[in-house]
C-alpha positions as MATLAB code, in Angstrom:
seq = 'XXXXXXXXXXXXXXXXXXXXXXXXXXXXXXXXXXXXXXXXXXXXXXXXXXXXXXXXXXXXXXXXXXXXXXXXXXXXXXXXXXXXXXXXXXXXXXXXXXXXXXXXXXXXXXXXXXXXXXXXXXXXXXXXXXXXXXXXXXXXXXXXXXXXXXXXXXXXXXXXXXXXXXXXXXXXXXXXXXXXXXXXXXXXXXXXXXXXXXXXXXXXXXXXXXXXXXXXXXXXXXXXXXXXXXXXXXXXXXXXXXXXXXXXXXXXXXXXXXXXXXXXXXXXXXXXXXXXXXXXXXXXXXXXXXXXXXXXXXXXXXXXXXXXXXXXXXXXXXXXXXXXXXXXXXXXXXXXXXXXXXX';
ca = [
       0.150    0.279    0.138;
       2.606    2.330    0.663;
       4.727    1.570   -2.263;
       1.563    2.171   -4.078;
       1.257    5.904   -2.640;
       4.853    6.333   -3.192;
       5.087    5.612   -6.625;
       2.031    7.149   -7.901;
       3.036   10.720   -5.698;
       3.110   13.238   -8.584;
       6.640   14.864   -9.695;
       7.965   17.475   -7.510;
       6.408   16.274   -4.263;
       8.952   15.026   -1.522;
       9.875   11.820   -2.069;
       8.083   10.443    1.180;
       4.080   10.584    0.909;
       2.413   11.375    4.094;
      -1.094   11.780    3.101;
      -1.848    8.064    4.023;
      -1.348    9.224    7.494;
      -3.595   11.941    7.456;
      -0.730   14.987    7.019;
      -0.984   17.234    3.809;
       1.314   20.121    4.759;
       4.571   18.629    4.514;
       7.076   20.779    3.054;
       8.661   20.126   -0.447;
      12.302   20.445   -0.277;
      12.646   19.306   -4.108;
      10.699   20.249   -7.043;
      10.623   19.938  -10.648;
      11.043   22.598  -13.264;
      11.287   23.001  -17.379;
      15.325   22.698  -16.758;
      15.228   19.586  -13.818;
      14.926   19.048  -10.241;
      15.713   22.226   -8.263;
      15.802   22.442   -4.625;
      13.172   24.613   -2.697;
      13.712   27.213   -0.656;
      11.806   25.238    2.139;
      14.680   22.972    1.576;
      17.864   25.091    2.451;
      19.974   24.935    4.964;
      20.788   27.399    7.731;
      24.304   27.905    5.934;
      22.954   28.063    2.468;
      20.779   30.745    3.890;
      23.394   32.787    5.356;
      25.182   32.451    2.192;
      21.990   33.899    0.057;
      21.686   36.749    2.553;
      25.615   37.762    2.674;
      25.755   37.292   -1.306;
      22.407   39.440   -1.986;
      23.990   41.987    0.335;
      26.875   42.096   -1.314;
      25.374   42.049   -5.111;
      22.762   44.585   -3.910;
      25.767   47.022   -2.228;
      28.095   47.155   -5.656;
      24.831   47.640   -7.753;
      23.333   50.556   -5.990;
      26.812   52.371   -5.850;
      27.680   51.217   -9.362;
      24.023   52.531  -10.526;
      24.863   55.751   -8.934;
      28.168   56.045  -10.324;
      26.562   55.351  -14.156;
      24.342   58.023  -13.534;
      26.709   60.795  -12.387;
      28.911   59.375  -14.958;
      25.910   59.803  -18.307;
      25.299   63.247  -16.897;
      29.099   64.853  -16.491;
      31.281   62.693  -19.071;
      29.362   59.981  -21.024;
      32.312   59.411  -22.924;
      34.609   58.400  -20.437;
      35.879   54.802  -19.702;
      34.068   54.834  -16.711;
      31.108   54.385  -18.801;
      32.500   51.205  -19.708;
      33.727   50.175  -16.345;
      30.330   50.637  -14.509;
      28.697   48.805  -17.522;
      31.228   45.657  -16.706;
      30.494   45.867  -13.277;
      26.744   45.379  -13.405;
      26.894   42.377  -16.409;
      29.475   40.676  -13.621;
      26.969   41.307  -10.994;
      24.404   40.048  -12.935;
      26.100   37.141  -13.622;
      27.090   36.496   -9.769;
      23.130   36.967   -8.470;
      22.718   33.809  -11.114;
      25.564   31.831   -9.784;
      24.293   32.534   -6.288;
      20.620   31.815   -6.984;
      21.193   28.971   -9.502;
      24.300   27.396   -7.816;
      22.062   27.179   -4.372;
      18.878   25.735   -5.740;
      20.501   23.480   -8.251;
      23.200   22.427   -6.258;
      25.835   23.217   -8.685;
      29.369   23.061   -6.945;
      31.439   24.674   -9.824;
      28.960   27.399  -10.529;
      29.642   28.697   -6.640;
      33.284   28.385   -7.736;
      32.554   30.549  -10.980;
      30.907   32.968   -8.167;
      34.177   33.153   -6.200;
      35.910   33.844   -9.500;
      33.576   36.609  -10.457;
      33.776   38.323   -7.025;
      37.593   38.199   -7.253;
      37.368   39.821  -10.818;
      34.973   42.097   -9.643;
      37.401   43.334   -6.925;
      40.074   43.157   -9.211;
      38.021   45.859  -11.551;
      37.614   47.860   -8.147;
      41.048   48.067   -7.626;
      42.372   48.597  -11.445;
      39.854   51.349  -11.112;
      40.861   53.617   -8.125;
      44.118   52.743   -8.625;
      44.064   53.716  -12.098;
      43.186   57.426  -11.650;
      45.020   60.415  -10.237;
      43.576   62.013   -7.301;
      40.609   64.063   -9.039;
      39.656   60.639  -10.589;
      39.416   59.088   -7.179;
      36.122   59.634   -6.471;
      34.211   58.560   -2.752;
      31.856   56.517   -4.654;
      34.759   54.322   -6.138;
      36.626   54.726   -2.766;
      33.514   53.293   -0.775;
      32.638   50.790   -3.226;
      36.231   49.283   -3.046;
      36.134   49.238    0.546;
      32.963   47.308    0.482;
      33.993   45.235   -1.480;
      37.446   44.273    0.300;
      35.286   43.462    3.290;
      32.512   41.931    1.934;
      34.205   39.387   -0.745;
      35.991   37.632    1.929;
      33.017   35.955    3.793;
      30.843   35.619    0.810;
      34.060   33.498   -0.661;
      34.297   31.723    2.190;
      30.371   31.027    2.752;
      30.603   29.662   -1.087;
      33.232   27.283   -0.598;
      31.744   25.828    3.002;
      28.198   25.639    0.951;
      29.363   23.811   -2.030;
      31.277   21.092   -0.526;
      28.356   20.082    1.426;
      26.460   19.369   -1.682;
      25.071   16.340   -2.858;
      21.581   15.561   -1.974;
      20.490   16.845   -4.995;
      22.775   15.289   -7.308;
      21.442   11.923   -5.291;
      17.978   12.465   -6.067;
      18.413   13.126   -9.610;
      20.934   10.248  -10.756;
      20.700    7.748   -7.634;
      23.368    5.937   -6.047;
      25.342    4.775   -9.237;
      28.822    6.190   -9.124;
      29.135    6.077  -12.694;
      25.940    8.031  -13.465;
      27.395   10.546  -10.807;
      30.509   10.907  -12.349;
      28.882   11.932  -15.723;
      26.665   14.101  -13.986;
      29.633   16.000  -12.532;
      30.997   16.456  -16.169;
      28.181   17.807  -17.519;
      27.766   20.214  -14.631;
      31.148   21.655  -15.288;
      30.801   21.912  -18.730;
      27.415   23.603  -18.295;
      29.308   25.954  -15.589;
      32.170   27.179  -18.649;
      29.505   27.702  -20.976;
      28.304   30.245  -18.643;
      31.345   31.568  -17.592;
      32.353   32.017  -21.202;
      29.670   34.055  -21.791;
      30.367   36.179  -18.864;
      33.822   36.508  -20.232;
      32.951   37.057  -23.604;
      29.873   39.692  -22.990;
      32.303   41.525  -20.357;
      35.210   41.371  -23.532;
      32.715   42.859  -26.223;
      31.624   45.877  -23.709;
      35.147   47.084  -23.589;
      34.349   48.313  -27.507;
      33.401   51.039  -25.437;
      36.781   52.595  -24.600;
      35.219   56.054  -24.752;
      32.129   55.628  -22.994;
      28.976   56.287  -25.390;
      31.114   57.501  -28.097;
      31.736   54.534  -30.140;
      32.925   54.069  -33.935;
      30.715   52.393  -36.467;
      33.125   49.128  -36.191;
      32.242   49.070  -32.074;
      28.894   49.536  -33.090;
      29.053   46.242  -35.261;
      31.504   44.183  -32.111;
      28.299   45.128  -30.048;
      25.549   44.200  -32.112;
      27.107   41.061  -33.618;
      29.351   40.227  -30.814;
      26.866   39.406  -28.043;
      23.973   37.955  -29.965;
      26.577   35.760  -31.236;
      27.808   34.434  -27.952;
      24.530   34.347  -26.597;
      23.170   32.068  -29.416;
      26.161   29.989  -29.279;
      26.153   29.475  -25.427;
      22.499   28.288  -25.973;
      23.185   26.197  -28.776;
      26.114   24.169  -26.213;
      23.135   23.980  -23.604;
      20.840   22.085  -26.151;
      23.487   20.068  -27.304;
      24.378   19.300  -23.781;
      21.071   17.970  -22.961;
      19.528   16.224  -25.888;
      23.036   14.751  -26.538;
      23.191   16.357  -30.145;
      25.949   14.792  -31.471;
      25.861   16.567  -35.123;
      25.386   19.919  -33.396;
      28.128   19.404  -30.794;
      30.612   19.338  -34.015;
      28.657   22.456  -35.602;
      29.191   24.059  -31.806;
      32.655   23.525  -31.796;
      33.544   24.716  -34.953;
      31.478   27.843  -34.716;
      33.704   28.218  -31.406;
      36.704   28.697  -33.212;
      35.822   32.081  -33.747;
      36.266   33.506  -30.488;
      39.394   33.135  -29.209;
      40.802   34.387  -32.213;
      38.557   37.842  -31.986;
      39.888   37.990  -28.106;
      43.696   37.533  -29.699;
      42.661   40.272  -33.055;
      41.305   42.600  -30.261;
      44.594   42.433  -27.765;
      46.837   42.800  -31.169;
      44.809   45.748  -31.912;
      44.915   47.885  -28.611;
      48.916   46.890  -28.722;
      49.214   48.264  -32.080;
      46.750   51.473  -31.800;
      48.846   52.233  -28.392;
      52.065   52.055  -30.334;
      50.898   54.624  -32.404;
      49.005   56.646  -29.678;
      49.911   56.084  -26.376;
      46.781   57.740  -25.215;
      44.393   55.528  -27.336;
      43.339   53.668  -24.130;
      42.896   54.597  -20.218;
      44.932   52.107  -18.449;
      41.602   51.151  -16.680;
      40.488   49.922  -20.350;
      44.030   48.151  -21.195;
      43.881   46.122  -18.069;
      40.593   44.875  -17.620;
      40.770   44.213  -21.756;
      43.813   41.881  -20.408;
      42.196   40.580  -17.620;
      38.339   39.431  -19.544;
      40.473   37.810  -22.502;
      42.401   35.907  -20.345;
      39.572   34.527  -18.305;
      37.864   34.122  -21.706;
      40.617   32.362  -23.481;
      41.059   30.266  -20.478;
      37.496   29.319  -20.251;
      37.250   28.663  -23.772;
      39.515   26.136  -23.598;
      38.019   24.378  -20.882;
      34.838   24.529  -22.445;
      36.283   22.863  -25.229;
      37.898   19.828  -23.126;
      34.821   19.499  -21.331;
      32.780   19.312  -24.582;
      35.013   16.233  -25.614;
      34.528   14.561  -22.349;
      30.584   15.020  -22.335;
      30.355   14.183  -26.432;
      32.056   10.633  -25.293;
      29.366   10.320  -22.544;
      26.549   10.839  -24.934;
      24.125    7.871  -24.942;
      25.068    6.598  -21.544;
      22.348    6.888  -19.794;
      22.584   10.393  -18.585;
      20.305   12.213  -20.465;
      17.277   10.003  -20.015;
      17.794   10.157  -16.132;
      19.359   13.644  -15.433;
      18.188   15.689  -18.531;
      14.398   13.981  -18.980;
      13.285   13.719  -15.438;
       9.971   14.596  -16.125;
       9.476   12.121  -18.584;
      10.719    9.460  -17.055;
       9.288    9.590  -14.130;
       5.823   10.215  -15.527;
       6.785    6.655  -17.315;
       8.371    5.037  -14.368;
       4.729    6.258  -12.711;
       2.853    4.310  -15.805;
       5.258    1.444  -15.735;
       4.775    1.306  -11.687;
       1.237    1.475  -12.463;
       0.783   -1.698  -14.809;
       3.417   -4.066  -13.390;
       1.016   -4.055  -10.430;
      -1.983   -4.498  -12.216;
      -0.737   -7.327  -14.333;
];
């Protein structure tokens, strides 16, 4: 009797059905979404709640000060590199917010590691921006933002590491106790994480085309208009390749991705060529940020391509059916379970 009720529980409910005992208000610790099984907020531990609170304060403080600075720059000097820098900070803050929420609710260890990297990158940007300017350019807002980032970043990183090392519950709920399937799932999670990290680095790199704020050339407008949609579509294609195990499209994804490191190298060489002709062509902040974003983008791209080879070899070994088609398989298992009992 208990087995029948457990087997026929609807997807998204807790694994244990207490309705047979007259208990109907049991909180759901996991739920099924269009993207797979996810933890609910009711299923979070105190440590995870602390991480969410600290991360939210960190991100909101950075975003608030950055938006204030952006408004000041737009009103006073929209053609300065400060405009580019504030856009970069907002982009990285947005990705950080995604890593926090998605990383905790989906128990993505590597996305919390990506969050640690994003926090370090934001800290580096703040240090570079403040140190690269003379006394007149070192505004109070920049100083306050730098101090807050330096104070809030260490506990945020420590909490992220502490939360990530305790993950494993959701992975077990998704792929079960099979060590082999767990290994395949972790490799897929690494690939998924670097898809997002590559998107973050690529968008940041392309935005650096705004070397003179809102005053950009036609070529730079093309870079922005083509580069950002291209890398977004490329990342979405990689996501579908992973979840659907599309072998042919995996090759398309790999070939189309060769453009990215080529563009990174072209942009860096172009900047150095222009600096050789005109040392004042770029501000120090833009140059340092470009080098940092380019290095991160290249490293993430190479790791992503290596992981593509690994997950490609794992196609057809059962991960798609177990991890990426959970709703379908659970519904199928429900029907199968019912028939087996009726026969």
